[in-house]
Backbone bond lengths (Angstrom), bond angles and torsions (degrees), N, CA, C in turn:
res aa  C-N    CA-C-N  psi(-1)  N-CA   C-N-CA  omega(-1)  CA-C   N-CA-C  phi
1 M - - - 1.431 - - 1.505 108.40 -
2 R 1.336 110.89 146.78 1.456 119.96 -179.55 1.478 116.77 -131.99
3 N 1.288 127.47 161.89 1.397 127.15 -177.04 1.590 109.59 -105.97
4 L 1.312 111.02 135.20 1.486 124.18 170.38 1.516 104.21 -111.85
5 G 1.381 113.86 91.51 1.459 110.84 -172.71 1.478 110.90 72.94
6 T 1.364 111.90 -119.60 1.571 116.50 176.26 1.537 103.92 -109.51
7 L 1.230 123.70 12.96 1.469 126.49 -179.14 1.467 107.39 -98.00
8 N 1.268 121.53 126.35 1.391 132.07 -178.31 1.562 110.19 -98.35
9 V 1.363 115.22 121.14 1.553 117.07 -173.67 1.563 105.05 -139.21
10 P 1.342 115.28 161.52 1.588 116.72 169.65 1.440 111.18 -65.17
11 A 1.360 118.63 146.73 1.402 120.94 171.37 1.424 118.73 -56.66
12 V 1.352 116.80 -29.93 1.441 121.52 172.97 1.518 109.74 -120.63
13 G 1.313 117.58 113.18 1.403 122.48 -175.58 1.605 106.17 -100.54
14 Y 1.379 110.96 -147.55 1.521 117.60 -177.64 1.529 107.70 -143.34
15 G 1.332 111.62 127.58 1.504 115.41 172.51 1.412 113.04 -102.43
16 A 1.320 117.06 120.38 1.524 120.76 -165.38 1.468 110.80 -89.25
17 M 1.304 123.15 -8.01 1.479 125.86 -178.82 1.557 112.48 -43.97
18 V 1.341 114.44 -41.41 1.508 117.21 -173.64 1.542 113.66 -64.65
19 L 1.383 120.89 -8.85 1.349 125.68 -176.05 1.409 114.67 -90.55
20 S 1.356 121.09 -0.10 1.515 122.33 178.04 1.529 110.46 -101.25
21 P 1.310 116.27 142.85 1.464 118.56 175.97 1.477 116.56 -54.16
22 G 1.281 120.92 142.20 1.475 124.77 177.55 1.541 111.40 91.11
23 I 1.259 119.15 3.64 1.492 122.11 177.45 1.513 111.28 -96.12
24 Y 1.318 117.34 -65.84 1.531 123.50 169.77 1.474 113.20 -115.69
25 G 1.414 117.69 43.81 1.404 121.26 -172.28 1.499 109.70 86.16
26 E 1.387 109.20 -170.51 1.498 113.70 -173.27 1.629 111.89 -79.14
27 V 1.358 112.19 154.67 1.454 115.68 179.64 1.555 103.46 -157.87
28 D 1.294 120.03 144.44 1.419 127.59 179.57 1.503 109.26 -95.47
29 D 1.367 117.53 151.41 1.392 120.76 -177.04 1.474 117.62 -66.65
30 A 1.415 114.85 -26.89 1.398 116.29 173.87 1.571 116.22 -58.19
31 R 1.382 108.03 -42.56 1.452 117.69 178.33 1.470 109.13 -63.50
32 G 1.317 114.37 -47.34 1.451 117.87 179.18 1.535 113.81 -56.94
33 E 1.365 120.81 -43.53 1.459 121.66 -177.11 1.589 105.60 -67.58
34 R 1.359 117.37 -34.65 1.482 114.93 -179.08 1.582 109.74 -72.50
35 A 1.280 119.09 -26.01 1.449 118.04 175.98 1.555 113.07 -71.88
36 I 1.342 115.68 -41.88 1.453 119.31 177.42 1.558 112.88 -65.59
37 K 1.297 118.50 -35.05 1.428 122.13 178.79 1.541 109.86 -75.53
38 A 1.311 117.45 -30.40 1.451 118.80 171.28 1.486 111.14 -67.16
39 A 1.292 118.35 -33.58 1.473 122.19 178.60 1.543 108.57 -65.76
40 L 1.334 116.14 -47.60 1.458 119.74 -178.40 1.548 108.36 -60.96
41 D 1.325 119.03 -43.54 1.392 124.75 -177.11 1.544 110.44 -66.78
42 A 1.252 120.47 -23.10 1.507 128.65 178.97 1.445 110.67 -90.10
43 G 1.342 118.31 -4.52 1.459 123.51 179.25 1.517 115.64 89.55
44 A 1.324 116.19 4.61 1.531 120.88 179.51 1.504 103.23 -87.04
45 T 1.271 116.49 70.03 1.523 124.23 -173.80 1.542 112.46 -85.80
46 H 1.240 122.10 1.92 1.468 131.28 172.21 1.474 107.63 -92.70
47 V 1.310 117.05 97.65 1.509 119.85 -174.12 1.577 109.46 -110.26
48 D 1.307 111.31 126.45 1.479 118.43 -165.88 1.681 103.90 -111.13
49 T 1.224 112.66 132.20 1.417 120.03 172.36 1.497 118.95 -146.83
50 S 1.297 118.81 -165.48 1.549 119.78 -178.88 1.521 109.32 -163.89
51 D 1.302 111.68 149.92 1.510 112.83 174.31 1.423 115.24 -72.21
52 A 1.360 120.29 -4.60 1.446 123.79 174.66 1.439 116.74 -97.46
53 Y 1.435 118.45 -0.36 1.466 117.36 -179.48 1.472 107.19 -87.48
54 G 1.307 115.60 124.93 1.462 120.75 -173.07 1.426 117.81 65.53
55 P 1.453 119.01 170.20 1.439 117.52 -171.62 1.565 112.50 -79.27
56 D 1.309 118.11 147.74 1.383 120.44 171.52 1.539 113.81 53.27
57 G 1.281 114.77 47.44 1.508 116.79 178.64 1.497 113.26 64.89
58 H 1.247 120.22 29.57 1.496 121.84 -171.81 1.582 111.64 -60.62
59 N 1.326 115.53 -42.87 1.434 122.49 -174.10 1.538 109.41 -68.79
60 E 1.289 117.53 -43.14 1.448 120.92 177.97 1.532 111.68 -62.07
61 R 1.368 113.75 -47.16 1.491 119.00 179.96 1.472 108.57 -57.79
62 L 1.380 120.78 -43.91 1.496 124.60 -177.36 1.540 108.99 -63.89
63 V 1.322 114.89 -42.83 1.510 113.26 179.64 1.476 110.87 -69.65
64 G 1.329 117.64 -39.12 1.517 116.44 176.41 1.542 114.98 -60.90
65 R 1.275 121.30 -32.37 1.407 122.47 175.04 1.571 113.01 -73.66
66 A 1.361 113.02 -39.05 1.467 116.68 -175.88 1.527 110.40 -72.18
67 V 1.323 120.91 -31.07 1.516 117.92 -177.24 1.487 111.09 -93.20
68 K 1.355 121.42 0.53 1.330 126.29 178.51 1.627 112.36 -52.59
69 G 1.263 117.45 126.99 1.454 115.32 -178.35 1.540 112.45 91.42
70 R 1.303 117.14 -12.86 1.493 122.25 -178.03 1.607 107.06 -133.64
71 R 1.323 115.85 16.14 1.500 118.25 -173.63 1.509 110.54 -57.83
72 E 1.296 122.20 -35.20 1.488 120.44 -168.72 1.568 107.12 -71.26
73 E 1.340 118.69 -19.26 1.496 118.28 -177.25 1.524 111.07 -94.75
74 V 1.293 117.67 3.23 1.508 121.05 -170.86 1.489 109.88 -115.79
75 V 1.268 116.37 137.02 1.609 124.09 169.81 1.514 96.89 -96.68
76 V 1.369 114.10 110.63 1.465 123.70 172.02 1.471 106.39 -94.74
77 A 1.407 114.40 120.12 1.454 126.20 173.03 1.567 112.28 -115.25
78 T 1.342 113.95 131.46 1.454 117.12 -179.96 1.558 105.81 -142.51
79 K 1.402 111.26 174.31 1.557 115.40 -168.85 1.535 104.64 -140.21
80 F 1.288 112.68 163.96 1.523 114.28 -179.04 1.596 105.21 -147.69
81 G 1.278 112.57 163.51 1.461 120.84 174.43 1.477 114.55 123.76
82 L 1.415 120.56 -23.33 1.368 122.73 179.80 1.554 116.70 -93.97
83 A 1.377 112.12 -30.46 1.473 115.89 -178.98 1.541 104.61 -89.61
84 V 1.306 113.82 73.31 1.493 122.10 -177.40 1.442 113.48 -63.18
85 P 1.317 125.02 124.29 1.453 126.96 176.55 1.447 113.45 -48.89
86 E 1.289 116.93 142.98 1.454 120.90 178.81 1.460 113.89 -62.89
87 G 1.401 115.20 128.18 1.459 120.35 -176.35 1.483 113.80 98.75
88 E 1.295 119.88 -11.19 1.438 122.63 174.41 1.465 113.38 -93.74
89 S 1.314 116.35 148.77 1.363 124.86 178.59 1.525 114.11 -72.70
90 S 1.401 122.51 161.28 1.389 120.90 174.37 1.522 106.13 -150.48
91 R 1.369 111.17 164.54 1.533 117.98 179.98 1.557 108.35 -115.71
92 S 1.340 114.76 160.22 1.377 124.04 -178.45 1.442 113.91 -86.47
93 F 1.415 118.16 126.25 1.455 125.10 172.26 1.438 106.97 -110.04
94 P 1.339 123.54 107.33 1.508 125.06 -175.07 1.474 109.10 -68.80
95 V 1.372 115.27 140.07 1.458 122.43 -178.50 1.578 104.63 -134.74
96 G 1.324 111.12 164.81 1.471 115.17 -176.88 1.542 118.57 -93.83
97 Y 1.379 113.36 4.05 1.515 121.14 173.28 1.622 110.66 -74.51
98 A 1.260 112.59 167.23 1.536 117.23 -175.40 1.505 112.00 -63.48
99 F 1.332 120.99 -19.66 1.458 122.48 178.65 1.487 113.55 -83.96
100 G 1.334 118.50 -8.83 1.492 127.01 163.64 1.462 110.85 77.25
101 E 1.318 128.50 -29.87 1.495 120.42 -176.93 1.474 107.47 -158.20
102 L 1.332 114.45 162.85 1.410 126.77 169.39 1.409 108.86 -117.03
103 R 1.285 120.51 154.10 1.551 126.24 -177.05 1.504 108.62 -109.15
104 V 1.240 114.30 125.97 1.470 120.67 -169.57 1.533 109.53 -129.34
105 N 1.369 112.71 143.35 1.412 120.71 168.27 1.541 110.52 -140.05
106 G 1.293 112.18 111.35 1.584 116.56 -178.21 1.462 108.76 -113.10
107 E 1.228 122.29 21.42 1.487 123.51 -179.53 1.526 111.40 -55.77
108 A 1.363 113.78 139.48 1.436 118.55 -178.32 1.436 118.98 -56.53
109 R 1.426 112.68 -32.91 1.476 120.39 -176.30 1.510 109.51 -69.51
110 L 1.353 121.31 -22.22 1.479 123.51 179.87 1.520 116.37 -88.31
111 V 1.280 114.91 -17.83 1.560 118.45 -167.56 1.432 110.03 -54.98
112 R 1.312 115.81 -51.79 1.580 117.72 -176.70 1.458 109.45 -65.19
113 R 1.234 122.79 -28.46 1.499 124.93 178.61 1.511 108.67 -68.62
114 Y 1.281 114.39 -45.25 1.557 121.66 176.00 1.512 106.18 -54.16
115 A 1.314 115.12 -54.65 1.462 122.69 -170.10 1.612 106.87 -60.14
116 E 1.163 111.32 -49.96 1.512 116.03 -172.19 1.660 106.67 -62.12
117 R 1.181 114.87 -38.38 1.516 118.89 179.22 1.529 109.10 -68.17
118 S 1.352 119.55 -38.59 1.505 118.64 176.74 1.529 109.93 -72.64
119 L 1.252 116.19 -37.61 1.542 114.80 177.44 1.543 107.96 -59.01
120 A 1.316 117.63 -41.49 1.489 120.24 -178.36 1.593 108.78 -65.79
121 N 1.351 113.82 -46.82 1.548 115.53 174.72 1.420 116.55 -53.55
122 L 1.392 115.75 -44.81 1.459 124.58 -177.05 1.387 115.43 -77.04
123 Q 1.362 118.47 -12.61 1.447 126.66 -176.39 1.547 112.91 51.58
124 T 1.384 112.00 48.94 1.383 122.99 -173.51 1.691 107.62 -132.97
125 D 1.327 117.24 161.30 1.464 118.60 173.60 1.484 109.48 -101.33
126 V 1.349 121.91 -4.50 1.419 117.44 -176.11 1.613 107.86 -153.46
127 I 1.282 120.11 135.37 1.340 125.62 168.65 1.499 114.51 -90.67
128 D 1.284 116.31 122.80 1.485 115.49 -178.94 1.466 120.08 -68.38
129 L 1.412 114.13 -41.18 1.360 117.95 177.43 1.522 110.32 -136.92
130 Y 1.290 120.47 118.12 1.504 127.43 -166.38 1.534 106.71 -119.50
131 Y 1.401 115.18 114.47 1.418 125.23 179.50 1.598 114.20 -103.42
132 A 1.332 113.53 143.85 1.421 118.99 159.80 1.601 103.14 -79.91
133 H 1.383 114.54 117.83 1.474 115.10 -173.81 1.562 119.32 -63.07
134 Y 1.400 111.21 -41.00 1.417 118.85 171.51 1.476 109.91 -143.45
135 P 1.351 123.28 146.10 1.408 117.22 177.14 1.447 110.15 -71.88
136 D 1.377 114.11 143.88 1.426 126.18 -178.98 1.565 105.83 -82.84
137 P 1.461 115.94 117.57 1.456 117.70 179.87 1.503 113.56 -60.84
138 G 1.362 118.35 -22.14 1.456 119.57 -178.12 1.507 115.47 -97.54
139 V 1.398 117.13 5.36 1.474 119.85 -176.01 1.485 110.67 -132.61
140 E 1.277 116.62 131.65 1.511 116.52 177.54 1.477 110.51 -63.88
141 I 1.358 115.81 140.68 1.454 121.55 -177.72 1.528 113.61 -60.76
142 E 1.279 111.56 -26.09 1.456 116.85 -179.50 1.602 111.19 -67.79
143 E 1.236 112.10 -36.94 1.499 119.01 -179.96 1.597 109.58 -64.19
144 T 1.277 115.39 -49.96 1.408 118.44 -178.13 1.539 112.87 -65.43
145 V 1.288 117.64 -38.69 1.535 123.53 -177.83 1.547 103.98 -73.95
146 G 1.320 121.34 -36.83 1.417 120.83 176.94 1.560 112.79 -55.69
147 A 1.316 113.68 -41.74 1.483 118.17 179.78 1.531 109.50 -72.77
148 M 1.341 119.76 -36.52 1.388 124.24 173.09 1.541 109.47 -57.45
149 A 1.315 117.97 -45.99 1.411 121.13 -174.68 1.552 108.26 -61.32
150 E 1.354 119.69 -31.64 1.483 120.93 179.93 1.544 107.11 -66.03
151 L 1.241 122.02 -29.77 1.458 123.40 -179.76 1.605 109.59 -71.82
152 V 1.296 120.12 -33.09 1.360 126.87 169.82 1.467 111.96 -58.93
153 K 1.338 112.73 -53.76 1.503 122.61 179.71 1.522 110.05 -54.95
154 D 1.270 118.08 -36.63 1.487 122.57 -172.50 1.587 111.91 -95.42
155 G 1.290 113.59 3.73 1.496 117.33 170.78 1.545 112.22 82.67
156 L 1.370 121.27 14.06 1.422 121.17 -177.31 1.571 109.20 -90.26
157 V 1.295 113.06 -24.74 1.509 120.41 178.00 1.450 111.57 -134.12
158 R 1.307 116.82 147.98 1.510 121.01 -179.03 1.561 112.24 -98.23
159 H 1.337 117.36 -42.14 1.465 122.26 -176.61 1.420 109.76 -139.06
160 L 1.442 117.20 148.63 1.409 125.60 -176.65 1.465 110.28 -107.15
161 G 1.408 112.68 143.95 1.422 118.91 173.38 1.454 113.27 -135.41
162 L 1.334 116.09 168.54 1.571 121.55 177.40 1.533 102.18 -130.38
163 S 1.255 117.29 144.43 1.444 125.75 174.56 1.545 113.73 -121.55
164 N 1.297 114.07 135.77 1.506 117.42 177.09 1.481 115.48 59.06
165 V 1.279 118.60 45.74 1.434 125.72 -179.84 1.514 114.77 -109.29
166 T 1.309 119.68 169.82 1.416 127.25 169.08 1.400 115.11 -86.12
167 A 1.344 122.67 171.50 1.447 126.90 174.11 1.512 108.77 -64.49
168 G 1.385 115.37 -42.50 1.473 120.36 -179.75 1.532 110.16 -60.61
169 Q 1.285 116.90 -48.30 1.417 119.14 -177.20 1.460 113.87 -63.56
170 L 1.404 119.37 -36.35 1.407 125.97 177.58 1.460 104.90 -63.88
171 R 1.345 123.87 -52.17 1.491 122.83 179.00 1.528 112.47 -55.07
172 R 1.315 118.19 -46.58 1.497 121.50 -178.36 1.567 113.58 -61.25
173 A 1.434 112.44 -38.28 1.416 117.19 -174.12 1.661 107.54 -75.17
174 H 1.348 112.43 -43.10 1.404 118.53 177.60 1.513 114.69 -52.97
175 A 1.283 115.59 -35.19 1.523 122.48 -178.76 1.530 107.79 -66.62
176 V 1.292 117.76 -24.45 1.494 121.22 -177.72 1.629 111.88 -89.78
177 H 1.343 114.92 -33.44 1.501 121.89 177.47 1.532 109.65 -166.77
178 P 1.277 118.01 133.35 1.465 121.58 179.78 1.632 111.17 -43.06
179 I 1.327 113.40 131.76 1.427 117.39 178.05 1.553 103.43 -106.98
180 A 1.405 115.02 127.18 1.479 117.85 -179.80 1.557 108.41 -82.19
181 A 1.330 119.82 -38.78 1.392 119.40 -169.52 1.553 110.38 -144.61
182 V 1.303 117.35 145.93 1.361 122.73 165.49 1.552 110.76 -119.18
183 Q 1.332 114.51 130.04 1.541 120.55 -174.35 1.508 111.09 -111.43
184 N 1.350 110.70 115.56 1.433 116.60 179.10 1.573 107.80 -140.87
185 E 1.331 109.53 165.05 1.500 113.56 -179.51 1.495 111.70 -69.33
186 W 1.306 121.56 132.83 1.426 125.38 175.44 1.482 108.91 -157.35
187 S 1.370 112.98 131.82 1.437 119.36 -178.92 1.617 107.33 -171.35
188 M 1.306 116.59 -179.11 1.379 124.44 179.89 1.504 112.98 -55.71
189 W 1.422 111.90 -31.38 1.449 114.09 -173.47 1.500 109.58 -110.61
190 R 1.411 118.30 9.78 1.497 117.94 172.59 1.539 103.69 -149.65
191 P 1.311 115.03 100.94 1.536 120.17 171.96 1.390 116.30 -56.69
192 A 1.336 120.89 146.74 1.375 125.09 170.36 1.477 113.06 -76.70
193 D 1.282 114.72 144.50 1.583 118.90 -178.59 1.530 108.05 -60.73
194 A 1.284 118.63 126.81 1.507 122.08 178.25 1.506 114.29 -60.07
195 D 1.389 118.06 -36.20 1.369 119.00 -175.09 1.593 110.18 -73.51
196 L 1.303 113.17 -28.69 1.538 119.80 -179.18 1.482 103.62 -72.01
197 R 1.335 115.93 -52.12 1.527 119.54 178.78 1.548 113.03 -49.40
198 G 1.405 113.03 -41.63 1.408 118.39 -174.32 1.505 107.55 -68.24
199 A 1.321 114.45 -43.26 1.450 118.05 -171.38 1.575 108.36 -68.44
200 A 1.298 114.89 -38.05 1.521 122.46 -179.80 1.495 108.17 -64.33
201 K 1.286 119.07 -42.31 1.498 122.67 177.25 1.445 113.08 -61.64
202 E 1.323 116.17 -41.09 1.492 121.81 -169.43 1.579 102.60 -75.04
203 L 1.299 118.97 -39.40 1.531 120.60 -176.91 1.464 112.78 -85.29
204 G 1.281 122.63 -8.67 1.466 124.10 -178.70 1.491 110.75 79.56
205 V 1.298 117.08 32.83 1.534 122.86 -177.92 1.475 106.26 -101.82
206 G 1.342 115.64 131.88 1.457 121.45 171.17 1.502 118.73 -73.55
207 I 1.233 116.27 161.23 1.529 118.67 179.23 1.405 112.37 -116.34
208 V 1.292 120.61 127.07 1.404 123.28 179.34 1.497 107.08 -108.58
209 A 1.388 123.13 118.53 1.413 127.65 -170.00 1.604 103.12 -92.05
210 W 1.362 111.28 115.43 1.483 112.58 170.64 1.495 107.65 -94.90
211 S 1.330 118.82 154.99 1.433 125.61 -172.23 1.506 112.87 49.90
212 P 1.356 118.89 48.78 1.407 125.21 177.91 1.486 113.47 -63.35
213 L 1.348 120.68 -20.52 1.417 125.99 173.34 1.536 116.31 -107.93
214 G 1.440 112.25 23.96 1.495 116.64 169.92 1.491 107.54 65.28
215 N 1.285 126.04 42.91 1.453 129.57 -176.38 1.539 109.54 51.93
216 G 1.332 113.38 37.38 1.431 114.95 170.36 1.533 109.38 104.80
217 F 1.373 116.43 -25.27 1.531 118.45 -168.13 1.506 105.68 -64.16
218 L 1.266 127.29 -34.83 1.503 126.63 -174.82 1.548 112.52 -74.40
219 T 1.336 112.42 0.25 1.530 113.76 172.26 1.505 111.46 -76.47
220 G 1.333 112.01 -16.53 1.433 120.86 -178.89 1.576 117.18 72.77
221 T 1.344 111.14 22.88 1.452 119.02 -172.28 1.492 113.03 -122.83
222 V 1.308 120.90 -4.80 1.414 127.86 -177.41 1.468 116.26 -88.89
223 Q 1.381 111.63 97.20 1.463 115.15 -176.11 1.563 110.94 -101.77
224 E 1.371 118.37 -24.61 1.360 126.83 178.62 1.464 112.76 -161.06
225 L 1.329 115.70 159.14 1.466 117.55 -175.25 1.633 111.64 -104.22
226 G 1.222 118.12 143.75 1.379 121.50 178.21 1.521 112.57 -85.63
227 D 1.382 119.58 173.07 1.455 120.45 177.69 1.500 111.56 -66.06
228 G 1.352 115.70 145.50 1.473 119.02 176.06 1.550 110.26 80.71
229 D 1.271 122.80 5.88 1.362 124.06 178.88 1.616 111.19 -87.27
230 F 1.292 115.22 120.92 1.421 117.89 -175.04 1.469 118.87 -63.37
231 R 1.375 111.58 -17.43 1.527 119.51 178.73 1.548 112.17 -66.40
232 H 1.397 118.19 -9.89 1.355 121.38 171.33 1.547 115.33 -58.78
233 N 1.388 111.38 -20.91 1.469 120.06 -177.97 1.522 111.45 -85.95
234 A 1.463 113.48 -9.51 1.456 116.78 -171.77 1.640 106.46 -96.80
235 P 1.320 116.96 128.25 1.332 124.65 -179.66 1.561 112.39 -56.54
236 R 1.231 117.64 -35.39 1.493 121.93 179.76 1.522 113.54 -69.99
237 F 1.294 118.26 -16.38 1.445 121.65 179.49 1.552 111.73 -106.16
238 S 1.260 121.41 14.75 1.435 122.11 170.01 1.539 108.49 -64.96
239 A 1.307 120.43 149.07 1.464 120.52 -177.05 1.466 114.25 -47.46
240 E 1.317 116.76 -52.28 1.482 119.64 179.77 1.490 111.32 -57.82
241 N 1.336 114.15 -56.01 1.466 116.34 -174.48 1.565 112.04 -64.70
242 L 1.263 117.43 -36.15 1.517 117.52 177.08 1.422 111.33 -62.96
243 A 1.359 120.53 -37.79 1.486 122.86 -179.71 1.521 108.84 -65.27
244 A 1.359 119.17 -46.16 1.362 125.32 -179.77 1.563 112.62 -63.56
245 N 1.280 115.64 -43.40 1.499 121.18 -179.25 1.572 109.99 -67.82
246 N 1.315 117.56 -34.33 1.473 121.43 176.33 1.457 111.05 -64.02
247 D 1.391 115.90 -42.28 1.441 115.99 -178.08 1.505 107.90 -68.09
248 R 1.216 123.99 -38.99 1.409 122.92 -177.07 1.506 115.66 -75.97
249 Y 1.378 113.83 -15.71 1.452 116.32 175.60 1.499 110.37 -90.95
250 A 1.354 122.71 -3.51 1.423 121.24 178.79 1.495 118.29 -52.56
251 P 1.375 122.44 -39.04 1.454 117.86 176.16 1.499 118.22 -60.74
252 V 1.282 116.90 -30.72 1.425 123.68 175.20 1.493 112.76 -73.25
253 R 1.259 118.42 -41.73 1.459 124.02 172.26 1.584 108.57 -60.78
254 D 1.264 114.77 -43.35 1.504 115.25 -177.55 1.542 109.60 -68.38
255 L 1.230 117.12 -32.53 1.534 120.47 179.50 1.571 106.93 -66.58
256 A 1.261 118.29 -43.83 1.464 120.72 172.29 1.377 114.92 -52.04
257 V 1.259 120.24 -51.11 1.610 125.65 172.84 1.356 109.46 -50.43
258 E 1.391 120.69 -46.06 1.410 124.23 -172.09 1.536 111.15 -68.53
259 L 1.351 115.85 -27.01 1.369 121.47 -175.13 1.626 112.32 -93.79
260 G 1.354 109.02 -5.80 1.457 117.24 178.16 1.638 110.86 73.70
261 I 1.313 116.45 34.15 1.502 118.71 178.56 1.519 103.66 -135.64
262 T 1.282 116.38 169.88 1.421 123.40 -179.23 1.525 109.13 -83.04
263 P 1.331 118.20 157.60 1.502 118.74 179.28 1.546 108.31 -60.72
264 A 1.347 116.86 -36.01 1.551 116.80 -178.72 1.436 106.38 -60.97
265 Q 1.371 117.95 -50.05 1.491 120.56 -176.04 1.469 109.18 -53.32
266 L 1.335 117.62 -44.46 1.499 121.09 -173.46 1.569 107.49 -68.93
267 A 1.287 117.90 -38.56 1.547 121.43 179.23 1.608 107.66 -66.18
268 L 1.284 120.44 -39.58 1.438 121.79 178.83 1.473 111.94 -70.46
269 A 1.378 120.44 -45.49 1.399 124.50 -178.78 1.537 111.77 -62.87
270 W 1.406 111.04 -44.07 1.491 112.76 171.04 1.459 115.80 -54.05
271 L 1.266 118.27 -45.01 1.461 125.45 -177.56 1.618 107.75 -60.05
272 L 1.252 116.28 -48.84 1.493 119.90 -175.42 1.509 106.58 -65.52
273 H 1.337 120.46 -23.40 1.483 119.15 -172.61 1.657 106.70 -85.83
274 Q 1.371 118.01 -6.49 1.370 120.86 -177.13 1.479 112.75 -80.23
275 D 1.314 119.43 -25.91 1.449 122.04 -178.95 1.535 108.73 -164.47
276 E 1.398 112.88 138.57 1.449 114.25 -172.10 1.523 110.45 -77.15
277 H 1.315 116.72 -5.69 1.475 117.56 -176.01 1.694 110.19 -114.72
278 V 1.331 112.31 15.28 1.393 116.50 172.89 1.529 112.61 -95.70
279 V 1.349 115.27 138.31 1.521 118.46 170.64 1.501 106.20 -130.25
280 A 1.347 111.77 153.91 1.493 119.69 -172.96 1.477 106.65 -108.80
281 I 1.403 115.93 152.54 1.478 120.10 176.52 1.584 107.57 -132.70
282 P 1.363 118.04 69.66 1.423 118.35 -179.14 1.473 105.27 -73.48
283 G 1.430 115.16 153.70 1.415 122.98 172.99 1.496 113.50 -115.10
284 S 1.247 115.50 145.29 1.610 121.52 173.93 1.477 103.69 -153.00
285 R 1.361 111.03 160.31 1.400 123.63 170.55 1.472 115.63 -100.45
286 T 1.295 115.90 -11.41 1.391 120.62 -171.66 1.529 111.92 -107.36
287 P 1.384 120.05 122.15 1.443 123.44 -172.00 1.620 114.45 -54.31
288 A 1.326 112.18 -41.00 1.452 120.65 -176.53 1.525 109.10 -63.88
289 H 1.392 116.65 -37.59 1.454 122.25 176.84 1.571 112.68 -70.61
290 I 1.351 111.72 -38.00 1.481 118.08 -176.94 1.575 105.16 -67.66
291 E 1.320 122.06 -41.60 1.391 124.58 176.29 1.530 112.69 -59.87
292 E 1.381 114.05 -44.22 1.477 118.61 178.90 1.549 110.93 -59.72
293 N 1.291 113.13 -45.62 1.515 119.13 178.79 1.510 111.49 -56.61
294 A 1.344 117.97 -51.87 1.380 121.07 -176.47 1.549 112.08 -61.66
295 A 1.393 115.39 -34.59 1.472 119.06 175.43 1.521 113.30 -64.16
296 A 1.313 118.64 -22.83 1.483 117.69 179.07 1.550 108.33 -61.52
297 A 1.206 124.30 -24.42 1.490 123.06 177.35 1.516 112.49 -62.07
298 D 1.325 122.57 -16.49 1.433 125.39 -178.23 1.535 110.48 -97.34
299 L 1.364 117.80 -8.21 1.388 117.84 -177.03 1.566 113.12 -81.52
300 R 1.325 114.74 142.14 1.475 123.91 -174.87 1.608 107.01 -121.00
301 L 1.287 115.97 108.89 1.529 118.78 -179.10 1.481 112.48 -90.09
302 H 1.346 114.11 127.67 1.396 120.35 173.16 1.435 112.75 -56.42
303 P 1.425 118.66 147.40 1.503 116.59 175.02 1.488 114.88 -58.73
304 D 1.302 119.00 -26.61 1.469 120.35 177.77 1.398 109.81 -67.78
305 T 1.438 116.39 -38.31 1.455 118.82 -177.11 1.623 108.74 -72.92
306 L 1.253 113.97 -35.81 1.613 115.81 176.44 1.500 106.53 -64.55
307 A 1.255 122.86 -44.31 1.400 122.86 176.08 1.515 116.54 -57.83
308 R 1.352 117.90 -40.25 1.381 120.75 172.63 1.525 113.67 -65.77
309 I 1.320 117.96 -34.88 1.380 118.52 176.95 1.554 113.34 -67.20
310 D 1.329 113.64 -40.82 1.430 121.12 178.73 1.543 109.32 -61.42
311 Q 1.317 117.26 -40.02 1.383 119.27 -177.93 1.536 109.74 -70.95
312 A 1.330 119.64 -35.96 1.516 122.77 174.73 1.511 108.73 -63.45
313 L 1.314 116.00 -43.55 1.430 116.69 -174.78 1.513 111.79 -73.17
314 A 1.244 116.29 -30.19 1.590 120.48 175.61 1.492 111.32 -58.63
315 R 1.319 119.85 -26.07 1.507 127.35 178.38 1.444 116.48 -94.74
316 F 1.503 111.10 -9.28 1.347 116.82 -174.35 1.560 112.23 -92.99
317 E 1.304 120.09 88.61 1.374 127.45 -177.06 1.605 107.92 -83.61
318 V 1.370 117.47 103.48 1.449 121.02 176.54 1.503 116.59 -65.13
319 T 1.299 115.35 132.96 1.451 119.92 176.22 1.506 112.33 -98.20
320 G 1.279 117.85 121.73 1.461 119.37 175.26 1.517 108.98 100.06
321 G 1.329 115.90 150.35 1.492 123.84 -174.73 1.533 114.38 -85.80
322 T 1.302 115.57 167.82 1.548 116.67 171.29 1.488 106.94 -111.13
323 L 1.338 118.66 -162.86 1.502 120.80 -174.03 1.458 112.40 -62.77
324 L 1.370 121.98 -43.56 1.407 125.40 -179.50 1.496 110.85 -104.90
């Protein structure tokens, strides 16, 4: 267990995004519910979702059904700002994927409306950790967080988070209301921003690493993508780049074999050794893989092993960009 501010969560939680259609190809809800229940059984009781995953709140609704009857043991985290209500304006947030941008609205007047919609989707009366999914380029972060703070005051939300922000934005937000967690991409093939890590440490804010397995790449099993897989938008997963990256990742895969663990477990254990206040939210549809990921929280890597990983990663020049 680790702390995100004053919120205690498992070192390895569960990212539910993979359970909505159009993310990693098709998936049915029955399989999705089994996956979430497998995560809870494995101790990955920090479940992360968003109102923007899948159509019409699909992912939140799936999570809500899956945790029903076990709600008290689960830290439910969700996000807002991308699933902009019909008829409302939005601003462009540039990204490195093929589609080029996300559309965001973080206006204070909409924050309660977002939260009430998520509460209904999740079939719960309180959200444990509520994030602004992306900062709105047209709205001061203080305005968005001020409206989020009202949700805490009214008992609809327990803890506040920010996702995909800069160190400066985190500092400004934290001055309005304590921020428990900042969620950003961090893995073996995408370093965390040093300024953001420094600000989080100074402020006592935990870090939630999204895509800790590099969108599945760090499992060592991705050779090609199927139809309907959103990673076709990612430069790192083009056929040419994927082949090159797999070749460069071979030393890390080989080290995992030597240690008797999976490449995914090594990637997660390595990440948890980087900072005592970082937690990971890997996603998977397969119960056996979910259990393996959760077990990575118990792995202790020898300093010599960490040094070997760092040496391998220093030579691992990733080809192609990620989302941000």
